[in-house]
N, CA, C and O atoms as a DFTB+ gen file, in Angstrom:
444 C
 N C O
     1  1     -21.790      37.493       1.484
     2  2     -21.992      36.103       1.161
     3  2     -21.057      35.657       0.065
     4  3     -20.307      36.449      -0.505
     5  1     -21.119      34.371      -0.216
     6  2     -20.276      33.756      -1.230
     7  2     -20.879      33.888      -2.605
     8  3     -22.031      34.297      -2.748
     9  1     -20.117      33.549      -3.609
    10  2     -20.573      33.582      -4.994
    11  2     -21.286      32.268      -5.299
    12  3     -20.648      31.219      -5.391
    13  1     -22.607      32.325      -5.455
    14  2     -23.408      31.130      -5.722
    15  2     -23.817      31.027      -7.187
    16  3     -24.714      30.254      -7.524
    17  1     -23.175      31.791      -8.057
    18  2     -23.572      31.804      -9.464
    19  2     -23.050      30.562     -10.191
    20  3     -22.129      29.887      -9.732
    21  1     -23.668      30.289     -11.331
    22  2     -23.220      29.176     -12.175
    23  2     -21.799      29.447     -12.661
    24  3     -20.976      28.535     -12.731
    25  1     -21.519      30.694     -12.993
    26  2     -20.180      31.056     -13.461
    27  2     -19.134      30.768     -12.386
    28  3     -18.068      30.225     -12.679
    29  1     -19.439      31.130     -11.155
    30  2     -18.517      30.852     -10.050
    31  2     -18.269      29.358      -9.890
    32  3     -17.140      28.932      -9.648
    33  1     -19.327      28.567     -10.028
    34  2     -19.193      27.110      -9.931
    35  2     -18.354      26.539     -11.056
    36  3     -17.535      25.646     -10.839
    37  1     -18.561      27.058     -12.266
    38  2     -17.780      26.590     -13.414
    39  2     -16.302      26.948     -13.278
    40  3     -15.427      26.151     -13.618
    41  1     -16.031      28.156     -12.775
    42  2     -14.640      28.562     -12.564
    43  2     -13.982      27.635     -11.543
    44  3     -12.858      27.179     -11.749
    45  1     -14.673      27.362     -10.457
    46  2     -14.132      26.473      -9.427
    47  2     -13.891      25.067      -9.984
    48  3     -12.841      24.475      -9.732
    49  1     -14.844      24.535     -10.731
    50  2     -14.693      23.199     -11.323
    51  2     -13.506      23.168     -12.282
    52  3     -12.751      22.196     -12.307
    53  1     -13.341      24.229     -13.071
    54  2     -12.222      24.304     -14.013
    55  2     -10.889      24.317     -13.277
    56  3      -9.948      23.631     -13.679
    57  1     -10.806      25.087     -12.213
    58  2      -9.570      25.150     -11.423
    59  2      -9.247      23.776     -10.834
    60  3      -8.095      23.345     -10.873
    61  1     -10.243      23.093     -10.296
    62  2     -10.024      21.764      -9.714
    63  2      -9.542      20.783     -10.783
    64  3      -8.616      20.009     -10.545
    65  1     -10.165      20.815     -11.951
    66  2      -9.760      19.922     -13.044
    67  2      -8.331      20.231     -13.490
    68  3      -7.545      19.313     -13.725
    69  1      -7.993      21.504     -13.608
    70  2      -6.633      21.881     -14.010
    71  2      -5.600      21.408     -12.988
    72  3      -4.539      20.913     -13.367
    73  1      -5.902      21.556     -11.698
    74  2      -4.992      21.049     -10.667
    75  2      -4.826      19.540     -10.787
    76  3      -3.712      19.023     -10.707
    77  1      -5.922      18.846     -10.976
    78  2      -5.883      17.389     -11.079
    79  2      -5.040      16.938     -12.269
    80  3      -4.196      16.051     -12.139
    81  1      -5.271      17.547     -13.418
    82  2      -4.511      17.200     -14.618
    83  2      -3.035      17.555     -14.434
    84  3      -2.159      16.791     -14.839
    85  1      -2.759      18.701     -13.832
    86  2      -1.370      19.119     -13.603
    87  2      -0.644      18.143     -12.687
    88  3       0.494      17.764     -12.964
    89  1      -1.292      17.732     -11.595
    90  2      -0.674      16.776     -10.677
    91  2      -0.444      15.433     -11.359
    92  3       0.604      14.814     -11.173
    93  1      -1.407      14.982     -12.141
    94  2      -1.256      13.706     -12.853
    95  2      -0.088      13.775     -13.830
    96  3       0.692      12.828     -13.931
    97  1       0.037      14.875     -14.543
    98  2       1.129      15.033     -15.502
    99  2       2.477      15.074     -14.783
   100  3       3.429      14.421     -15.210
   101  1       2.558      15.840     -13.695
   102  2       3.822      15.928     -12.958
   103  2       4.199      14.571     -12.359
   104  3       5.377      14.217     -12.329
   105  1       3.219      13.816     -11.886
   106  2       3.494      12.482     -11.347
   107  2       3.972      11.552     -12.456
   108  3       4.842      10.711     -12.230
   109  1       3.412      11.696     -13.642
   110  2       3.830      10.888     -14.793
   111  2       5.273      11.203     -15.182
   112  3       6.038      10.301     -15.526
   113  1       5.641      12.471     -15.128
   114  2       6.974      12.905     -15.558
   115  2       8.048      12.703     -14.496
   116  3       9.226      12.579     -14.831
   117  1       7.665      12.669     -13.225
   118  2       8.653      12.609     -12.149
   119  2       8.296      11.517     -11.145
   120  3       7.277      11.599     -10.460
   121  1       9.146      10.495     -11.067
   122  2       8.929       9.407     -10.109
   123  2       8.975       9.952      -8.675
   124  3       8.225       9.503      -7.808
   125  1       9.847      10.906      -8.442
   126  2       9.973      11.504      -7.106
   127  2       8.673      12.207      -6.702
   128  3       8.205      12.060      -5.573
   129  1       8.101      12.964      -7.626
   130  2       6.843      13.661      -7.351
   131  2       5.716      12.654      -7.150
   132  3       4.878      12.827      -6.265
   133  1       5.694      11.593      -7.977
   134  2       4.676      10.550      -7.835
   135  2       4.749       9.914      -6.443
   136  3       3.721       9.715      -5.796
   137  1       5.955       9.597      -5.987
   138  2       6.113       9.011      -4.655
   139  2       5.669       9.974      -3.563
   140  3       5.097       9.557      -2.556
   141  1       5.934      11.267      -3.766
   142  2       5.520      12.270      -2.788
   143  2       4.000      12.355      -2.701
   144  3       3.441      12.428      -1.607
   145  1       3.335      12.347      -3.846
   146  2       1.878      12.489      -3.891
   147  2       1.171      11.194      -3.501
   148  3       0.237      11.211      -2.699
   149  1       1.616      10.071      -4.066
   150  2       0.899       8.811      -3.884
   151  2       1.468       7.938      -2.779
   152  3       0.784       7.031      -2.306
   153  1       2.682       8.184      -2.360
   154  2       3.311       7.338      -1.353
   155  2       3.945       6.114      -1.989
   156  3       3.772       5.855      -3.180
   157  1       4.683       5.364      -1.177
   158  2       5.327       4.144      -1.656
   159  2       4.934       2.993      -0.740
   160  3       4.637       3.212       0.435
   161  1       4.928       1.778      -1.260
   162  2       4.607       0.622      -0.418
   163  2       5.632       0.455       0.702
   164  3       6.806       0.787       0.537
   165  1       5.171      -0.067       1.849
   166  2       6.035      -0.270       3.006
   167  2       5.961      -1.722       3.447
   168  3       4.874      -2.247       3.690
   169  1       7.114      -2.372       3.551
   170  2       7.189      -3.755       4.001
   171  2       6.972      -3.804       5.512
   172  3       7.709      -3.172       6.268
   173  1       5.954      -4.559       5.955
   174  2       5.627      -4.659       7.378
   175  2       6.103      -5.968       7.994
   176  3       6.520      -5.998       9.151
   177  1       6.040      -7.053       7.218
   178  2       6.491      -8.366       7.686
   179  2       7.336      -8.981       6.585
   180  3       6.966      -8.955       5.412
   181  1       8.473      -9.533       6.978
   182  2       9.322     -10.267       6.037
   183  2       9.739     -11.579       6.674
   184  3      10.351     -11.601       7.742
   185  1       9.400     -12.672       6.004
   186  2       9.742     -14.012       6.475
   187  2       9.285     -14.249       7.913
   188  3      10.028     -14.793       8.730
   189  1       8.052     -13.835       8.210
   190  2       7.460     -14.084       9.516
   191  2       7.870     -13.118      10.614
   192  3       7.412     -13.244      11.750
   193  1       8.723     -12.157      10.293
   194  2       9.200     -11.208      11.310
   195  2       8.654      -9.808      11.040
   196  3       8.695      -9.303       9.918
   197  1       8.141      -9.201      12.110
   198  2       7.644      -7.827      12.015
   199  2       8.815      -6.873      11.826
   200  3       9.873      -7.052      12.430
   201  1       8.626      -5.874      10.998
   202  2       9.647      -4.847      10.799
   203  2       9.195      -3.621      11.587
   204  3       8.451      -2.771      11.097
   205  1       9.672      -3.567      12.816
   206  2       9.219      -2.573      13.789
   207  2       9.405      -1.142      13.294
   208  3       8.521      -0.302      13.460
   209  1      10.557      -0.870      12.687
   210  2      10.854       0.486      12.207
   211  2       9.800       0.950      11.197
   212  3       9.338       2.090      11.256
   213  1       9.426       0.066      10.278
   214  2       8.424       0.429       9.268
   215  2       7.037       0.559       9.878
   216  3       6.255       1.417       9.469
   217  1       6.728      -0.294      10.860
   218  2       5.430      -0.199      11.535
   219  2       5.309       1.136      12.262
   220  3       4.261       1.780      12.216
   221  1       6.379       1.548      12.930
   222  2       6.361       2.835      13.639
   223  2       6.201       3.988      12.655
   224  3       5.468       4.940      12.919
   225  1       6.887       3.898      11.526
   226  2       6.792       4.944      10.498
   227  2       5.357       5.096      10.003
   228  3       4.914       6.204       9.699
   229  1       4.638       3.987       9.925
   230  2       3.256       3.993       9.440
   231  2       2.234       4.095      10.574
   232  3       1.029       3.988      10.343
   233  1       2.725       4.301      11.801
   234  2       1.875       4.425      12.993
   235  2       0.989       3.194      13.187
   236  3      -0.197       3.309      13.496
   237  1       1.581       2.023      13.003
   238  2       0.867       0.757      13.193
   239  2       1.528      -0.007      14.335
   240  3       2.725       0.133      14.588
   241  1       0.718      -0.824      15.023
   242  2       1.275      -1.660      16.077
   243  2       0.960      -3.126      15.785
   244  3       0.291      -3.450      14.804
   245  1       1.452      -3.998      16.651
   246  2       1.289      -5.434      16.455
   247  2      -0.191      -5.825      16.405
   248  3      -0.577      -6.699      15.629
   249  1      -1.004      -5.188      17.219
   250  2      -2.444      -5.469      17.237
   251  2      -3.084      -5.166      15.880
   252  3      -3.906      -5.940      15.390
   253  1      -2.702      -4.036      15.276
   254  2      -3.225      -3.675      13.949
   255  2      -2.891      -4.756      12.920
   256  3      -3.735      -5.142      12.111
   257  1      -1.658      -5.234      12.965
   258  2      -1.211      -6.248      12.008
   259  2      -1.968      -7.556      12.232
   260  3      -2.368      -8.213      11.271
   261  1      -2.166      -7.936      13.500
   262  2      -2.898      -9.173      13.799
   263  2      -4.325      -9.115      13.243
   264  3      -4.823     -10.102      12.703
   265  1      -4.970      -7.973      13.376
   266  2      -6.335      -7.810      12.850
   267  2      -6.340      -8.007      11.333
   268  3      -7.189      -8.719      10.796
   269  1      -5.401      -7.379      10.659
   270  2      -5.312      -7.493       9.200
   271  2      -5.088      -8.945       8.790
   272  3      -5.721      -9.434       7.855
   273  1      -4.192      -9.630       9.486
   274  2      -3.897     -11.024       9.145
   275  2      -5.091     -11.932       9.410
   276  3      -5.396     -12.810       8.603
   277  1      -5.774     -11.723      10.545
   278  2      -6.941     -12.565      10.862
   279  2      -8.018     -12.438       9.792
   280  3      -8.670     -13.423       9.446
   281  1      -8.206     -11.237       9.271
   282  2      -9.202     -11.035       8.209
   283  2      -8.858     -11.832       6.957
   284  3      -9.724     -12.097       6.123
   285  1      -7.602     -12.209       6.834
   286  2      -7.170     -13.005       5.683
   287  2      -6.966     -14.470       6.065
   288  3      -6.405     -15.249       5.294
   289  1      -7.426     -14.835       7.262
   290  2      -7.359     -16.224       7.696
   291  2      -5.996     -16.669       8.179
   292  3      -5.705     -17.865       8.194
   293  1      -5.159     -15.733       8.570
   294  2      -3.811     -16.054       9.056
   295  2      -3.752     -15.713      10.541
   296  3      -4.143     -14.620      10.951
   297  1      -3.257     -16.661      11.348
   298  2      -3.246     -16.453      12.797
   299  2      -1.849     -16.351      13.393
   300  3      -1.712     -15.999      14.565
   301  1      -0.827     -16.642      12.635
   302  2       0.547     -16.592      13.143
   303  2       1.428     -15.780      12.194
   304  3       1.350     -15.924      10.974
   305  1       2.270     -14.922      12.783
   306  2       3.193     -14.130      11.969
   307  2       4.118     -15.028      11.156
   308  3       4.445     -14.715      10.011
   309  1       4.541     -16.149      11.751
   310  2       5.508     -17.010      11.067
   311  2       4.942     -17.655       9.805
   312  3       5.698     -18.218       9.014
   313  1       3.625     -17.584       9.603
   314  2       3.017     -18.119       8.379
   315  2       3.102     -17.137       7.207
   316  3       2.737     -17.473       6.081
   317  1       3.586     -15.924       7.481
   318  2       3.605     -14.856       6.475
   319  2       4.990     -14.736       5.842
   320  3       5.990     -14.563       6.538
   321  1       5.035     -14.830       4.520
   322  2       6.287     -14.584       3.801
   323  2       6.535     -13.079       3.733
   324  3       7.653     -12.604       3.935
   325  1       5.453     -12.337       3.442
   326  2       5.594     -10.896       3.268
   327  2       4.245     -10.217       3.443
   328  3       3.227     -10.706       2.954
   329  1       4.243      -9.093       4.139
   330  2       3.057      -8.241       4.239
   331  2       3.498      -6.819       3.888
   332  3       4.457      -6.293       4.452
   333  1       2.778      -6.212       2.950
   334  2       3.156      -4.892       2.443
   335  2       1.973      -3.942       2.564
   336  3       0.878      -4.236       2.086
   337  1       2.202      -2.796       3.209
   338  2       1.207      -1.728       3.226
   339  2       1.333      -0.992       1.901
   340  3       2.340      -0.333       1.640
   341  1       0.306      -1.108       1.067
   342  2       0.340      -0.498      -0.263
   343  2       0.054       0.999      -0.167
   344  3      -0.458       1.479       0.845
   345  1       0.388       1.723      -1.217
   346  2       0.204       3.178      -1.203
   347  2      -1.266       3.580      -1.153
   348  3      -1.577       4.724      -0.822
   349  1      -2.186       2.649      -1.478
   350  2      -3.615       2.964      -1.391
   351  2      -4.203       2.644      -0.018
   352  3      -5.402       2.822       0.200
   353  1      -3.362       2.169       0.916
   354  2      -3.817       1.879       2.275
   355  2      -4.163       0.426       2.518
   356  3      -4.357       0.025       3.666
   357  1      -4.244      -0.369       1.472
   358  2      -4.528      -1.798       1.656
   359  2      -3.242      -2.530       2.042
   360  3      -2.142      -2.011       1.855
   361  1      -3.394      -3.742       2.584
   362  2      -2.236      -4.554       2.945
   363  2      -2.265      -5.828       2.112
   364  3      -3.237      -6.582       2.145
   365  1      -1.193      -6.060       1.367
   366  2      -1.043      -7.278       0.573
   367  2      -0.246      -8.281       1.394
   368  3       0.835      -7.968       1.893
   369  1      -0.787      -9.491       1.530
   370  2      -0.132     -10.521       2.331
   371  2       0.151     -11.731       1.454
   372  3      -0.726     -12.206       0.732
   373  1       1.381     -12.225       1.524
   374  2       1.764     -13.462       0.847
   375  2       2.106     -14.483       1.921
   376  3       2.986     -14.255       2.752
   377  1       1.404     -15.608       1.898
   378  2       1.678     -16.682       2.859
   379  2       2.890     -17.482       2.393
   380  3       3.146     -17.605       1.195
   381  1       3.625     -18.018       3.350
   382  2       4.746     -18.888       3.003
   383  2       4.250     -20.094       2.221
   384  3       4.909     -20.545       1.285
   385  1       3.089     -20.619       2.603
   386  2       2.550     -21.796       1.914
   387  2       2.215     -21.491       0.458
   388  3       2.287     -22.385      -0.386
   389  1       1.849     -20.249       0.148
   390  2       1.572     -19.871      -1.241
   391  2       2.840     -19.943      -2.083
   392  3       2.796     -20.345      -3.246
   393  1       3.965     -19.554      -1.498
   394  2       5.231     -19.598      -2.226
   395  2       5.648     -21.033      -2.496
   396  3       6.191     -21.331      -3.560
   397  1       5.403     -21.918      -1.552
   398  2       5.750     -23.331      -1.723
   399  2       4.940     -23.926      -2.865
   400  3       5.474     -24.682      -3.677
   401  1       3.654     -23.591      -2.933
   402  2       2.794     -24.134      -3.986
   403  2       3.091     -23.534      -5.354
   404  3       2.858     -24.179      -6.376
   405  1       3.602     -22.306      -5.383
   406  2       3.927     -21.672      -6.657
   407  2       5.170     -22.270      -7.290
   408  3       5.261     -22.369      -8.514
   409  1       6.133     -22.672      -6.461
   410  2       7.421     -23.147      -6.958
   411  2       7.780     -24.500      -6.356
   412  3       8.773     -24.595      -5.634
   413  1       7.005     -25.548      -6.627
   414  2       7.289     -26.838      -5.998
   415  2       8.650     -27.400      -6.390
   416  3       9.270     -28.092      -5.583
   417  1       9.139     -27.129      -7.601
   418  2      10.436     -27.656      -8.023
   419  2      11.567     -27.042      -7.211
   420  3      12.587     -27.692      -6.979
   421  1      11.398     -25.796      -6.778
   422  2      12.425     -25.132      -5.981
   423  2      12.564     -25.771      -4.612
   424  3      13.629     -25.704      -3.999
   425  1      11.498     -26.387      -4.131
   426  2      11.496     -26.930      -2.783
   427  2      11.726     -28.441      -2.745
   428  3      11.766     -29.035      -1.668
   429  1      11.877     -29.055      -3.903
   430  2      12.098     -30.499      -3.938
   431  2      13.511     -30.810      -3.479
   432  3      14.458     -30.093      -3.800
   433  1      13.637     -31.893      -2.722
   434  2      14.968     -32.274      -2.258
   435  2      15.707     -32.986      -3.383
   436  3      15.111     -33.752      -4.140
   437  1      17.013     -32.730      -3.489
   438  2      17.775     -33.364      -4.572
   439  2      17.849     -34.867      -4.364
   440  3      17.937     -35.365      -3.242
   441  1      17.809     -35.562      -5.478
   442  2      17.880     -36.836      -5.370
   443  2      17.979     -38.122      -5.557
   444  3      17.942     -38.891      -4.597
């Protein structure tokens, strides 16, 4: 059988904590290691256009993206300025209309 003692449990907990602290420290010291462990954000939509290569890399299809957009009240790809798959698995979506409202002076016609 296995070791069910308190000492065995404490040793296991200590090893897990040491691994966790070691990984956190290495990620702090090395951007490359951090990207390997945590991943990097992936651009899925830019200016209303799907980025097929990135979707394939993330094993996502058009249907997956449509579901994500509908949950955020968006029904057309062309309404999206940018959609990014974050390293935590969530998708951040910026609507084109949000950009217009953020920078109204940029969109004013000269005059």
